[in-house]
C-alpha positions in Angstrom: 147.1 146.6 231.6 143.8 145.5 230.1 142.7 144.0 233.4 143.6 147.2 235.3 141.6 149.3 232.9 138.7 147.0 233.2 138.8 147.1 236.9 138.8 150.9 236.8 135.8 150.9 234.5 133.9 148.6 236.9 134.7 150.9 239.9 133.7 154.0 237.9 130.5 152.3 236.9 129.6 151.6 240.5 130.4 155.1 241.8 128.9 157.0 238.9 130.1 160.3 237.4 129.9 162.1 240.7 132.2 159.6 242.5 129.3 158.1 244.5 129.3 154.5 245.5 126.4 152.0 245.2 125.1 152.7 248.8 124.9 156.4 248.3 128.3 157.3 249.7 131.3 159.0 248.1 135.0 158.4 247.7 137.6 159.8 250.1 141.3 159.2 249.6 140.5 156.3 247.3 138.0 154.5 249.6 134.3 154.9 250.0 132.4 156.8 252.6 129.3 154.9 253.6 126.1 156.7 254.3 124.6 153.4 255.7 127.2 153.7 258.5 126.6 157.4 259.1 129.9 158.4 257.4 129.3 162.1 256.6 132.5 164.1 257.2 132.1 167.6 258.6 134.0 169.7 256.0 133.3 173.3 257.0 136.2 174.6 259.2 134.0 177.4 260.5 131.5 174.9 261.9 134.3 172.9 263.4 135.8 175.9 265.0 132.4 177.0 266.4 131.8 173.6 268.0 135.2 173.6 269.6 134.7 177.2 270.8 131.3 176.3 272.3 132.9 173.4 274.2 134.8 176.0 276.3 137.8 173.7 276.7 140.4 174.2 279.3 144.1 173.4 278.8 143.8 170.7 281.4 140.8 168.9 279.9 140.6 165.3 278.7 138.2 165.3 275.8 136.3 162.2 274.5 135.5 162.4 270.8 133.1 159.9 269.3 133.5 159.1 265.6 136.5 161.3 264.8 136.5 160.3 261.1 139.5 161.7 259.4 140.2 164.1 262.1 138.9 167.5 261.0 137.7 168.2 264.5 140.2 166.1 266.3 143.1 168.3 265.3 141.4 171.4 266.7 140.5 169.5 269.9 144.2 168.4 270.3 145.3 172.0 270.0 142.9 173.2 272.7 143.0 170.3 275.3 145.5 168.3 277.3 144.4 165.0 275.8 141.9 163.6 273.3 140.5 160.0 273.5 139.0 159.4 270.1 136.8 156.3 269.6 136.4 155.1 266.0 134.8 151.9 264.7 136.1 152.1 261.1 139.7 150.8 260.7 140.1 153.0 257.6 139.3 156.1 259.5 141.7 155.0 262.3 144.6 154.7 259.7 143.7 158.0 258.1 143.7 159.8 261.5 147.0 158.2 262.5 148.6 159.5 259.3 147.2 162.9 259.8 148.9 163.5 263.2 152.0 161.3 263.0 154.1 164.1 261.6 153.3 166.4 264.5 154.7 165.0 267.8 153.0 167.8 269.7 149.6 166.5 268.6 150.2 162.8 268.3 151.5 162.5 271.9 148.1 163.9 273.1 146.0 161.5 271.1 144.7 158.2 272.4 143.0 156.6 269.4 140.7 153.7 270.3 139.6 151.4 267.5 136.2 150.1 268.9 132.5 150.2 268.8 131.6 153.1 271.2 128.5 151.5 272.6 130.5 148.4 273.5 133.5 150.2 274.9 134.2 151.0 278.6 134.7 154.7 278.7 137.7 156.2 280.4 137.8 159.4 282.5 137.0 162.5 280.5 136.0 166.1 281.2 134.2 167.0 278.0 132.7 165.0 275.2 132.6 166.5 271.7 131.2 164.5 268.7 129.8 164.7 265.2 127.5 161.8 266.3 126.8 158.8 264.2 123.0 159.5 264.1 121.9 155.9 264.2 123.3 155.6 267.8 122.0 159.0 269.0 119.7 157.9 271.9 121.9 155.1 273.3 125.0 157.4 273.1 123.2 160.1 275.1 122.2 157.7 277.9 125.6 155.9 277.9 127.3 159.3 278.5 124.8 160.3 281.2 125.3 157.0 283.1 129.1 157.4 283.0 130.9 157.9 286.3 132.7 159.9 287.3 130.5 162.6 285.8 131.8 164.8 283.0 131.4 168.5 282.8 129.5 168.8 279.6 129.0 167.3 276.1 128.7 169.3 272.9 127.1 167.0 270.3 125.9 167.1 266.7 122.6 165.3 266.1 119.9 165.1 263.5 117.9 168.3 264.0 114.6 166.7 265.0 116.3 164.5 267.5 118.2 167.6 268.9 115.0 169.6 269.2 113.3 166.7 271.1 116.2 166.6 273.5 115.8 170.3 274.2 112.0 170.5 274.1 110.1 172.0 277.0 106.7 171.1 278.5 104.0 172.3 276.1 106.3 172.1 273.0 105.0 170.0 270.2 108.1 167.8 270.3 108.1 167.3 274.0 108.2 163.6 274.7 109.7 160.7 276.7 113.2 161.4 275.4 112.8 165.1 276.5 111.7 164.1 280.0 114.3 161.4 280.6 117.2 163.5 279.3 116.3 166.6 281.2 115.8 164.6 284.4 119.5 163.8 284.2 120.9 166.9 282.4 120.4 170.5 281.3 120.0 170.6 277.5 120.5 173.7 275.3 120.2 174.0 271.6 123.3 175.8 270.4 123.2 176.1 266.6 121.8 174.7 263.3 124.1 173.1 260.8 123.0 172.7 257.2 123.4 169.5 255.2 125.8 171.1 252.7 128.5 171.4 255.5 129.1 167.6 255.1 130.7 165.3 252.6 128.6 163.6 251.3 125.6 165.7 252.3 123.0 163.8 254.3 119.3 164.1 253.6 118.5 165.8 256.9 119.5 169.0 258.6 121.6 168.9 261.8 121.9 170.7 265.1 124.4 171.1 267.9 123.3 170.8 271.5 125.1 171.2 274.8 124.3 168.6 277.6 125.4 169.3 281.1 124.8 166.5 283.6 122.9 167.4 286.8 125.4 167.0 289.7 124.4 165.4 292.0 122.1 163.2 289.9 118.5 162.8 291.1 118.3 160.0 293.8 115.9 157.7 291.8 116.0 154.3 290.1 116.2 155.3 286.4 114.7 152.1 285.1 111.6 152.5 287.3 111.3 156.2 286.3 111.5 155.3 282.6 108.8 152.7 283.1 106.6 155.4 284.6 107.3 157.9 281.9 106.7 155.3 279.2 103.2 154.8 280.7 102.6 158.5 280.7 103.3 158.9 277.0 101.6 155.6 276.0 98.4 157.0 274.6 97.9 160.2 272.6 95.6 162.9 273.8 94.9 161.2 277.1 95.1 162.8 280.6 97.3 161.2 283.2 94.2 160.2 285.1 92.8 158.4 282.1 96.0 156.6 281.4 96.5 155.4 284.9 92.9 154.2 285.3 93.1 151.7 282.4 92.8 148.1 283.6 96.2 147.1 282.2 98.0 150.0 284.0 96.1 149.4 287.3 97.1 145.7 287.2 100.7 146.7 286.6 100.6 149.2 289.5 99.1 146.5 291.8 101.8 144.0 290.9 104.6 146.6 291.5 102.9 147.7 294.8 102.8 144.1 296.0 106.5 143.6 295.3 107.4 146.9 297.0 105.3 146.1 300.1 106.6 142.6 300.4 110.1 144.1 300.8 109.0 146.3 303.7 109.9 145.4 307.3 106.5 146.4 308.7 104.2 143.5 307.7 101.2 145.8 308.3 102.2 147.6 305.2 102.1 144.4 303.1 98.4 144.7 302.2 97.4 146.1 298.9 94.2 146.3 296.8 92.7 147.8 293.8 90.9 150.3 296.1 94.2 151.4 297.4 95.6 152.1 293.9 92.4 153.9 292.9 92.4 156.0 296.0 95.9 157.1 295.2 95.0 158.0 291.6 91.9 159.9 292.8 88.3 158.7 293.1 86.7 161.3 290.9 85.9 160.5 287.3 87.6 162.9 285.0 87.0 163.9 281.4 89.6 161.9 279.4 89.8 164.5 276.7 90.6 167.5 278.9 93.7 168.6 280.8 97.3 167.9 280.0 97.9 165.7 276.9 101.1 163.7 277.1 101.5 163.4 273.4 102.4 160.2 271.4 105.3 158.1 272.6 105.8 156.7 269.1 106.7 160.2 267.9 109.4 160.4 270.6 111.2 157.2 269.8 114.7 157.4 268.3 114.1 157.0 264.6 117.8 157.2 263.7 117.8 153.7 262.1 115.4 154.8 259.4 116.4 158.4 259.0 119.5 159.7 257.2 122.6 159.6 259.4 125.6 161.8 259.9 
């Protein structure tokens, strides 16, 4: 008995009077929720219902849910859709969700629970994706979804608010950046609603937002890696015009190398000649004021900062 009591005192000391663990998480059903892993459960049923409603699910839909946690949203999705494929990395959450639906054959028969890392998992067919996203994987999650084939109808996703606003930012907005350009090339993005931190257990340090992402179908006929390289150059230097950016020696050299590779692949050998003059004529011969015109902003402000920000 003495050993048990001592163990309880040790656990209590680590969690503190509020039930929090050493890494800032809190307890749930006797085990710890870890903020470091983005484990913040959405506890407000009104928010859960609103997200499911905005997903506009059909009875015939297959839904992909990323990070279902203990199933607060999963249950509502199961009630509205034909099938839910839930991908969860934490084995404790998997067990908890299995327990939650096992007494209801109508729900459990429609649930395909996958214990795996989402980013390393080959995705099945799905019509709609709904997720209270683990914020540290926000950017790779978005582009993994948008590269999935066959294309899905839409995704309704919870993100850190600043990340969500960057996704939906338009040209001229302060938050417009490389993430905005690349996402909106492949999809239509709409900001749906704000979600306060107190709607989660434990509450994160940041506010959240829900966005709707609808892939463009058909997708634009471009090589995305080449496009991303171009956009990266455009956002490379703060307060520079496109002309100023593309006339720097390093960028001109890169363009020349790429041009050589492209022309070497052409059937017509007469097109295989390239020069700096050719590149400069394409960019425009006139000298322009580097401080005037369209400023592309700072790429650093556009990078996914989820690893250092609070996660949900």
